[in-house]
C-alpha positions as CSV (number, residue, x, y, z in Angstrom):
1,M,0.0,0.0,0.1
2,E,2.9,2.4,0.8
3,A,4.6,1.6,-2.5
4,L,1.3,2.6,-4.3
5,G,1.4,5.9,-2.5
6,V,4.9,6.6,-3.5
7,W,4.3,5.7,-7.1
8,V,1.2,8.0,-7.2
9,A,3.2,10.8,-5.8
10,V,5.9,10.2,-8.3
11,A,3.4,10.1,-11.1
12,V,1.7,13.4,-10.0
13,V,5.1,15.2,-9.9
14,V,5.9,14.0,-13.3
15,A,2.4,14.9,-14.6
16,S,3.0,18.4,-13.1
17,L,5.9,18.9,-15.5
18,W,3.8,19.6,-18.6
19,P,1.8,22.4,-16.9
20,A,5.1,23.9,-15.7
21,V,6.5,23.8,-19.3
22,L,3.3,25.4,-20.6
23,L,3.4,28.1,-18.0
24,A,7.0,28.8,-18.6
25,G,6.3,29.2,-22.3
26,R,3.4,31.5,-21.7
27,V,5.4,33.8,-19.2
28,A,8.2,34.1,-21.6
29,D,5.7,34.9,-24.5
30,Q,4.1,37.5,-22.3
31,E,7.4,39.2,-21.6
32,R,8.2,39.2,-25.3
33,A,4.9,40.8,-26.0
34,N,5.6,43.4,-23.3
35,R,8.8,44.1,-25.1
36,A,6.9,44.9,-28.4
37,V,4.5,47.4,-26.7
38,R,6.9,49.2,-24.4
39,H,9.1,51.9,-25.7
40,Q,11.5,54.4,-24.4
41,V,10.8,58.2,-24.5
42,E,12.6,61.3,-23.2
43,A,11.0,62.8,-20.1
44,T,11.7,66.4,-18.9
45,L,12.3,67.1,-15.2
46,T,9.8,69.6,-13.8
47,V,11.9,70.3,-10.6
48,D,15.6,70.0,-9.7
49,A,16.8,66.6,-8.7
50,S,19.2,66.6,-5.8
51,P,19.7,62.9,-4.9
52,M,19.9,62.0,-1.2
53,M,22.9,59.8,0.0
54,F,22.2,56.6,1.8
55,S,25.1,54.6,3.3
56,F,24.9,50.9,3.8
57,G,28.3,50.2,5.3
58,E,30.8,50.7,2.4
59,F,28.1,51.1,-0.2
60,V,26.8,54.6,-0.7
61,E,23.7,55.0,-2.9
62,Q,22.2,58.2,-4.1
63,W,18.7,58.6,-5.5
64,T,15.5,60.6,-5.3
65,H,12.1,60.6,-6.7
66,V,11.4,63.5,-9.1
67,T,8.4,64.6,-11.2
68,V,8.8,64.4,-14.9
69,R,6.6,65.0,-18.0
70,W,6.6,63.1,-21.2
71,P,4.5,62.9,-24.4
72,S,2.2,59.9,-24.6
73,P,1.5,58.0,-27.9
74,D,-1.8,59.9,-28.4
75,G,0.0,63.3,-28.2
76,T,-1.1,64.4,-24.7
77,E,1.4,65.3,-22.1
78,R,1.7,63.1,-19.0
79,T,3.4,63.5,-15.7
80,G,4.7,61.0,-13.1
81,Q,7.3,60.2,-10.6
82,V,10.6,58.6,-11.5
83,V,13.8,57.8,-9.7
84,V,17.0,59.5,-10.6
85,N,20.5,58.9,-9.1
86,T,22.4,61.8,-10.3
87,P,21.9,65.5,-9.6
88,M,19.9,67.1,-12.4
89,P,18.6,70.6,-13.0
90,A,15.0,71.3,-13.9
91,C,14.2,71.0,-17.6
92,S,16.9,68.5,-18.2
93,T,15.9,65.1,-19.9
94,T,16.0,61.5,-18.8
95,D,14.9,58.3,-20.5
96,V,11.8,56.6,-19.3
97,W,9.8,53.5,-20.4
98,I,6.1,53.8,-21.2
99,D,3.5,51.2,-22.2
100,A,0.9,51.4,-25.1
101,D,-1.3,53.6,-23.0
102,G,1.5,56.1,-22.2
103,Q,1.8,55.1,-18.6
104,L,5.2,54.8,-16.9
105,T,6.4,51.2,-16.7
106,E,9.6,49.3,-16.1
107,A,12.1,48.4,-18.9
108,P,11.2,45.2,-20.8
109,L,13.2,42.1,-20.3
110,D,15.7,41.0,-22.9
111,E,15.4,37.5,-24.4
112,A,17.5,35.9,-21.7
113,G,15.5,37.6,-18.9
114,A,12.1,36.5,-20.5
115,R,13.4,32.9,-20.6
116,L,14.7,33.1,-17.1
117,R,11.4,34.5,-15.8
118,G,9.6,31.6,-17.6
119,I,11.9,29.1,-16.1
120,H,11.3,30.4,-12.7
121,S,7.6,30.2,-13.1
122,G,7.9,26.6,-14.2
123,V,10.2,25.6,-11.3
124,F,7.7,27.3,-9.0
125,V,4.8,25.2,-10.3
126,V,6.9,21.9,-10.0
127,L,8.1,22.8,-6.5
128,S,4.6,23.9,-5.3
129,S,3.1,20.6,-6.7
130,A,5.9,18.7,-5.1
131,A,5.3,20.4,-1.7
132,V,1.5,19.7,-1.8
133,L,2.3,16.1,-2.7
134,F,4.8,15.7,0.1
135,F,2.2,17.0,2.6
136,A,-0.4,14.6,1.1
137,F,2.1,11.8,1.3
138,L,2.8,12.5,5.0
139,C,-1.0,12.4,5.7
140,F,-1.3,9.2,3.8
141,R,1.6,7.8,5.8
142,R,0.0,8.8,9.0
143,A,-3.3,7.2,8.0
144,L,-1.5,4.0,7.1
145,N,0.4,4.0,10.3
146,R,-2.7,4.5,12.3
147,R,-4.4,1.6,10.5
148,R,-1.3,-0.6,11.0
149,Y,-1.2,0.3,14.7
150,A,-4.9,-0.4,15.1
151,E,-4.3,-3.9,13.3
152,W,-1.4,-4.6,15.6
153,D,-3.6,-3.7,18.7
154,L,-6.2,-6.2,17.6
155,V,-3.6,-8.9,17.0
156,R,-2.1,-8.2,20.5
157,E,-5.7,-8.5,22.0
158,K,-6.4,-11.8,20.2
159,A,-3.0,-13.1,21.4
160,D,-3.8,-12.0,25.0
161,T,-7.1,-13.7,24.9
162,R,-5.8,-17.0,23.6
163,R,-3.2,-17.2,26.4
164,T,-4.4,-19.1,29.5
165,P,-4.9,-17.2,32.6
166,S,-1.7,-16.4,34.6
167,S,-3.0,-18.7,37.5
168,A,-2.6,-21.7,35.2
169,W,1.1,-20.9,34.8
170,P,2.5,-21.1,38.3
171,P,6.3,-20.4,38.6
172,G,8.4,-23.5,38.4
173,S,6.1,-25.6,36.0
174,L,4.3,-25.4,32.8
175,R,0.9,-26.9,32.0
176,R,-0.4,-28.0,28.6
177,A,-3.4,-30.2,27.9
178,G,-3.5,-31.3,31.6
179,R,0.1,-32.4,31.7
180,S,2.7,-30.8,33.8
181,C,6.3,-30.3,32.5
182,S,9.2,-29.3,34.6
183,P,11.5,-26.6,33.4
184,S,14.3,-29.1,32.7
185,S,12.0,-31.4,30.5
186,F,10.7,-28.2,28.8
187,S,14.1,-27.1,27.7
188,V,14.8,-30.6,26.2
189,S,11.7,-31.0,24.3
190,W,8.3,-29.4,24.5
191,A,6.7,-31.9,22.2
192,R,6.9,-34.7,25.0
193,C,4.7,-32.7,27.4
């Protein structure tokens, strides 16, 4: 019964590979599609950017949020917040990424990044299904153990009821079918008693 549970778990993990591969392909395709609709435009700073310094031990980082404006694909002018890490005066330009609607977005992933994100998604699916199966396997094992222990308890109870009462087994002699055997004759041959 336990072997069946193990084989079922292995079969389900193997069966979860094809959805993982499909998901990985879809995620990579989605990233490629994002690359097609995202494009880079020049945005103009509306205020001076004076980055703040943050120190993390030896590493010093400078960055600040600043308001910029950029032209959207439909010709209207949009504004939003971006992060800059160098001091820049107002009216200077910086590059930003926008989507098809003209909203700020992050830079699209290159081909290697799209594949890597797809692989991460597929691995997540396989590991998640393996974790769920491992938990189910532990529950299955617990149920089997409880059943096995209950069967052992029944066998012990039956064995205890088949045994003659302890008063029939006085110390120093054994009784069987009305005969008495001394310990020395018992050690030689039980069949004679």
